[in-house]
Structures are given as structure tokens and as C-alpha cells.
N, C-alpha and C positions, 0 to 999 in steps of 0.2 A: 717374471718368475714362472717356472715350469709348473704344469698341472700334474706332473707325474709324482705320486706320493713317495716313490722310492728315492727321489732326490732330497727328501727331507730326512735328516738324521735325527731321530728321536733320542733324547738323552737316556743314558742308562738309568734304570729304575733302582733306587737304593733298596737293599733288602731290609725287611723289617725284623728287628730282633725278636727272639722268642720271649714268651712271658717271663722266663726265669733269667733273662740276660742281666749281665753285670752293669754297673754304672758306666764303666768305660766303654762297653759295647753300645750303650744308648747314646753316649756323647759322640761316638764315631758315626753312628747312623744320622744323628742330627746335623753334624758337619756336612755329611754327604748330601743331605736334603737341601741345606742352605746353598751349597755349590750348584746343585741342579736348578734351584729357583733363580739364582743369579744368571745362569746361562740362558734360561727361558726369557728373562727380562731383556737381556742383550739382543736375543734373536727377535723379540717383539719390537724393540726399538728400531732394529734394522729393517724389518718389514714395513713399519710405519713410514720410515724415510723413503723406502722404495715406492710406496704408494703415493707419497707426495710428489715424487719425481714424475711418476707416470701421469698423475693428474695434471701437472704443470705442462707436460709435453703433449697432452691430448689435444687434437685439433679442435679449434673453436668453430661454432657455426657462423657462417657468414651472415651479416645483417642484411635484411631484405632491402631491395631497392626501393627508394622513396619511403623509407621507414618513418621519416619525420613528417609531422602534419604540415599542411600548406601554410604559407605565410599569412594568407587571408584569415584562416581560422585562428591562428595565434593572435592576430590583431584584435579579434572579436571574442577571445576566450572568456573574458570577464562577463561580457554581455550574455553570452551563451549560457554560462553557468547560472547567472541570476535568473534568467528567463526560464531555464530548464527546471530549476527548483520550484518556481511558481507553477509552471506547466504541469509538473508531476503531482502537485497538490490540488490545483484548481481545475485542471482539465482531464488529464489522462494519467492514471496511476501505473499502467502496465503497457507502454508502447513497445512495439517490437522493433528490433534494430533494422530489419529490412524495410519496414514501412517508413521509418524516419528518413530514409535516403531517397524516397521517391519524389518525382517532380510534381508540382502542383498542376492539376489539369487546367485547361484554359477556361472552362466553365464548370467549376466544381459544385457539388451539392452543398449548399450552405450548412455549416456545422450545427446551426440552431434550427434547422428545417425539420418539419414533420416527416419528410421523406428520408431522413438519415438512416433509419433502420429497415427500410423496405427490402433492399437487396444487398448482396455482398459488394456490388459495385458502388452503390450509393454510400455504403458505410466507409469504404476506402476513400471515396471522394470527399466525404464530409470530414473524415479523420485528417486528411491532408489540409483541407480548408482550415480546420481548427488549429492544426500544427503551425501553419504559416501565419495565422493571425496571432499566434502566441509568441512570435519572435519578431524583432524589428526588421524592417526591410533591408537594412544594411547587412544583415546576417544571411539573408536568403541566398546570396551567391555561394555560400559554402555548405548549404544544407544538403546537397547531394553527396558530400564527402563522407566516407566511412568514419572518419575521425569525428565528425559532427555527431553522428549517431552514438559513438562510443562515449563522447563527452556528455551528451544529454543523459544517457542511461546511467552513467556513473554519478552525475549530479543528482538525479532523481533518487537513486538508492542511498546516496550519502545524506541527502536532506531527509528522507523518510526515516533513516536510522537515527538521525539527530532528533527529529520530532518525537519518535517513540520513546527515546531516553528521557526527553523532557516531560512527556505526558505520564510516564511511569510513576513519577513522584507525586502526582495529584490524582491518579486514577482511583485510588481508594476513596478520596473525597467525592469524586464524581459519582461513583457507584455506591457510595455509603457502605463500603466494606472495609475490613482491615487493610491497611496499606501494604502489609507484608505479602498479600496475595499477588501484588503487582511489582513491587520493588525488588522482591526476591525472584530472580529469573527462573530458578530451579524449583519454585514452589509448585506443589502438585495441585493445580487448580481443578483438575478433573475429579478430585476427591471432595470438592466443596459443593454441597447440595445447592446452595443459593445460586452459585455461578452456573451450574449445570441446568437449573430450571430456567435461567435467563436465556440460555441457548436452546432450550427445548429438548435437552437430553434426558431420557428417562431410564436408560440402562448404563450402569457404570462399567459393566463388563464388555458391552458391545455398543459403544456410543455412536449415534447417528446425528449428524449436524444438519439442520434444515437451512434452506436457502434464505428464508425470511423468518428469523427467530422472533420470539415474542418481545424481545427487548426493543424492537423497532416499532412496535405498535403502541398507541395510547392506552394507558392503563393495562397494558399487556393483554389486550383482548384481540385475539387473532381474527383477521378478516380475510377469507379466502379470495375475495375479489381484489384485494390489495388496495382498495380505495382509502384505507386508513393507514397504510404502511408509511413509515416515517412520521407518524403522528406523535411519537415520543420525542418531539423536537427539542426539548430541554437538554437531553443527553447530547445530541449532535451539536447543539449550540455551545455547550460548555467545552466540548472537545475542539471545535473550530475557533472559539475565542482564545483558548489557551495556545493553540497552534499559530493563530494569526496575530494576536495582540499581546501575547506573553502570558505566562502563568500568573503573574501578579495581577493581571487585569480581572481575574475572576473574583478578587477580593477588593477591588477598587471601583469607584463610581465611573471613572473614565474607561473608555474602551481601549485606550492606548497606554495601559499601565507600564509597558516596557519601554516607552519612549520611541525615538526615531529608529532604533535598531530592530523593531519588530517586523515580522514578515509583511503585515498589512501596510506598514510605512514604506518599506523597501520596495514592495511590489505595487504600491498605489492601489490597494484593494479596498473597495467600498461596499461590496455586496457578495454574497455567496453564489456559487454556480452549481449546476447539477453534478459536475465532477467533484467539487469540494464536499458536497453533502454525501456523495457515494464514498469518497475517501474517508470521511469521518465514520460512516457506518462500518466500513471494512476494518478500520482501526479499532472500533468498539468490539467487534467480534474477535479480533486478534487478541486483545487484552483479556477477554473472557476465555479464550481457548487454552489448551494445555501446551501450546507451542512456546518454545523458549527463544526463538529468533524468527524474524520475518525473512523467509527465504526469497532470494532474488527470482526464483522460478515461479513464485506466486502460489505455491502449494505448501501447506504446513507439513513439517517433517514428522511431527507427532500425531497431529489430528487428521492429517491428510485433507484438510479443508482447502478447497480450491478458491483462494482469495481473488485470483484473477477473474474467475467466472462470476464471483459475487459482485465485483466492481462493475463488470459488464452489465449484469442484470439490474443492479441498482441505478446505474447511470441511464440505462435505457428507460426504466420506469420514470425517472425524473425528467428526462428530456421530453418524452412523449406526453407527459401530463403536466409539464411545467406551467402552463397557463390555465390549468383547471382551478376553480375557485378554492378548493381545499389546499392544493399545493401552494397557491399564491399566498394564502393566509399563513401557512407554516413558514414559508420563506420570509414573509414580512416579520414574523415573530423572531426568527433566527437573526435576521439582519438587525432588528432593533436591539436584541441582546448583545450581539457581537460588536456592532459598530456604533451603538448608542442612539440610533434613530432609524425609523423605517426608511429603507432605501428604495428608489425606483430602479427599474431595469433600464439598461442602455444597450443600444445596438450599434455596431460599427457602421459608419456612414457609407462604407463601400457596399453594404448589403441593401437589398430591397426591403422596404418597410412592410412587414406582413401584418400590420395591425388590423386592417380592415378584414382580411381573410380570417384572422384569429377570432375577431369579434363575431363574424358570421358563423364560424364553426361552433363557438361557445353558445350562441343563441340557438343554433339548430339542435345541439346535443343537450343543452340545459342541464348540466350535471348538478344534482342536488348535493349539498354539503351538510354533513352532520356537524353543526356548529358546536354542539356540546362536546363532541369528540375532539375537535380542533382546539377548543378553548380549555378543555379539562387539563388539570395539572398532570403532566406526564409523570409516571412513577416507574420505579424499577422494582418489581416484586416477582416472586416465584409463581409460576403458573404451568399449566399443562403444555405439552409440545404440540405445535401445529402440524398437520399432515401435509407438509410440503416436500418437494423433491430433495433427496439427499445430495449434499455437496461433498460428502466424504468419499472422494474418488480421485484417482490420478487425473492429471490435466489431460484433456482430450486434444486431438490434433487441431490445429488452427482452422477454424471454420469461418472466421471473420478476417478482414484484410489486415488487421493489426494484431493477429495472434491471440484474440480473445474468443473462446469458443461460444458458439450460439447455444442458448438453452434448449434442451430437448423438451419441448412443450408437452409431448405426449407422455413423457415419463412423470409429469407432475400428477399426483393423485387427485382424483375427482375432476371437476371442470378445470380447464387450464387457466391458471391465474394470469399468466403472461399473455395469453391470447385475448383475455378479457380487456387487457390494457389497450390493445390495438382496436378492439371493438368499441371501447369507451370513448376515448378522445386522443387524437394525435396532433398536437399543435406545437409550434416551435417555441423555445424559450429564447427570447431576444435579449440576452445579457452576456456580455463578455468584456473583460478588461483586456483589450486586444494587444496591448504592449506593456511590458514591465519596465523596470528602470532602464532608461535610455531610449524608450520607444514611445510612440504617440498613443493616445487613447481616444477611441471613437466616442462620439456623443450622439444621442438620439432623442426621440420624443419621450418625455417623462409621463409616467402613468400613475394613477392613484393606487395605493396599496393599503391593505388593512392596517390600522394602527396597532403597533406592537405593544406588548405588555411585558412587565418584568417577568423573567423566567422563574418558574417555581423550582424550589430545590427538589432534586430527584430523591425519592425515598424508596425504601424497600420494606417488605413485610418482616416483622420480627415474631417468630413463632416460638 
């Protein structure tokens, strides 16, 4: 069809009768208009048909060479999906596609090592060590394929979406707030004072979200040194139990209320990990945020909260302090609630046993534990906002090997909380379920853990 407007013959416009026209004149004008409308309809049909022909004759793009995934990957697709879903919840919430395709170094930094967060190189090495331990050896031959990375990322996002939908229905019970705040995706949570206080937001017109909101601390008492962060263990325990053992397990004595189809059964999970606790903390903040969907970029569309950076910071705190007395007690309580009994940590037999070094470090540093804070019933109540670094910012350029930005310790107000972590204690957590369904599971030396107690029901203030 030509672009020249002169080629298009516009229909004659019927003259409109004067106000005093007779009935016959009005009928003639109406007939003329009906004829013009019919002509326009016929021309419209002709144009549509012409467009269909043009679209049918349009050259199609050639398929890329080697567009199909390798046969080896297809053969292991089920195992990859199952292990990827576990990996995304238990180990790494936001892996980058590029890092997933890298080859495991010959002598990697152990993923549970205190050296993990020393440099960018040790982080990348430990990331790959953790990645390869999370998938069966028979899958390792295809892990350098781009299709492997795409399948892993898709599986992680699909699983996360599924878990969020499942948890939405019980979030009201966990937070002891009306269920409509969470089941209604479009509900304006930013207008709920109780929710905003949990996040430490003090201004409704210009909300600023903190890295470590009060909801993560016991009794919502902020601790700048972060020694009591994650002390509100009951909240994390309920989220992890519902995600791993099924929603019904929250209301039953058994930790496996959902039967053999729960994640804990499918993945053969018996204890929590630093990654899973960080995952639960991020999901907690997402539910309290004004965001209506969990963006794949890791940045909230409405809140601008950088969930990817949150996960990095939380996991770093937990890994470096995993064997501190306080964190050990919190982990024991969560394990007791989620799995029904206090669990011991295990380490893959392919790794060196760091027990002696850990004990020496613990004896030298001798971290004091506030037993009252650990044992106190965690509550969800409104309180003032802590003066921590704002995370309400666009995602920064990748500063770590797997596209998780390093925290800017100088930007944290007051003394640097994250630097205190490194000065306090940095010892490895020696726990991993190295293989999911279809893979082996390493066993190591059992250690004594603090006896768990029944989780107290999270409460909030009613004013």
C-alpha cells in the first residue's frame, strides 16, 4: 500500500440538511450516510486482508545455530530443576548468570570458610564451591553451559514465586495482622502504621528503609553492633517451617505436616543454613514492603528496596558469625521448631574439618552472649527506626563475583556495624546439605547444640 495520501479516495461527505429541512430531505441525507458507512467498512476489510497477506509474506528470522540445549542437559533436566529450587532457598537467592557458568577452581575457597568474604576472589571461589556442592556430580559436566544457567535462574524464580504465594495466605497469622494486608496484592501497606514501624519507616511522604529493620531484633530493640540481629528467631522459624514443611505444619505437632511432598522431604533437609535464614529475612521484609511483586532484578519497583543487597548483607553476617555462641543458640531454636528436634551441623567429607581452629578462635575471642535476649520471646511490635544505612536506592554495579554489591561500610551512620562483624569473630559454618534429590549427602562430626524450646507466638503491640 502506498504512503501517498493522494492515492486514497476519501468518500464524498454528505451534506447536512438545514434546521428547517423536510422529512424527505432528512431521509435522503440518512440514506447517503448509510451508503458512505458501508463503503468505509468495505475499505477497512480490504485493508485488513492486505495486512494479513503482508504479515504472512514477511521473512521470518532464522533460528540460531545450536538453539537446542545439549542432550546431556536434557538428560539431567529434572535433577537440575530440583537442586536449583533447593539452592535458591537454602544457599543463594540471587546468583548471576555469568557466575553460574564458571569452572570450579582446582583449590577453591571452602564456601563455609571464614575467608569467604575477605576479597572478591575468595568470594567468587567460595561461591563456585558452594554451587558445585549444591548439584550432583553427574550434573557437573553441563554446568558450564549457558542453558544450565538459564534453567537454574528460571527454577529459582519459579520456586520463589510459588513460595511467596503460599506464604501470603498465612502471613497475617505470622505477623498477627489482618490477612488482607498480605493476601490483597494491591493493598496499600505503606499506609499501615504498624507495618511501617516494623520496617523502621518514620515518614509516610518520604519513606526510607533500613538495612537491618527492628523486625529482625529480639523485642525489637535495635543493636548497632548487630550482635543481637536475627534474635527475633520465632518469625524466621515460622516462615522457614511453612516453606520447608508445609503451611499445615504450623498447626500440627509434626514438622512434616505436608507429607512426602514438602520441600524438606524432597530436598532431604534437616537443618537451616545461613542462606535459608537470609532468605527468610528478605521474604519477611518483602511482605512488609509496599511492593506488589518480587522483581527478578532484586529491586522493589515501588519501594526501591535492594533485596539483592539485603540478602548479601544478611548472609555475610550469618556466615561470619555462624559459630558464635549466640547464633548457635538461635539456629538450634529454629532447627528445633522447624524440624522437631535440635539438629547438629554436618560438613561435607571432602572438606577439611575446621573444628579445632574454630574452637581456638572461639576461646580466644570469648564472645559474651546475652542469654536473656536469646531466650526472650521474640515479639513483633512497633518501635522507633534504627539509624542504619538506607537501602532505598537503585542496585549498584556488581562489586562481588556473583553480582551482589558490597555494602558501603562508610555510609552506615555512626560506627560501622558491618566492620564490627569482621572485628568480632569470623569463623566458618560447617553445615551443608551438599546434594538434593538424586545426590549424595556428606556427613561429619556431630556437635552439641543448645536444647531448643517451643517457639513463642509472635505478638504485636495494640495501642
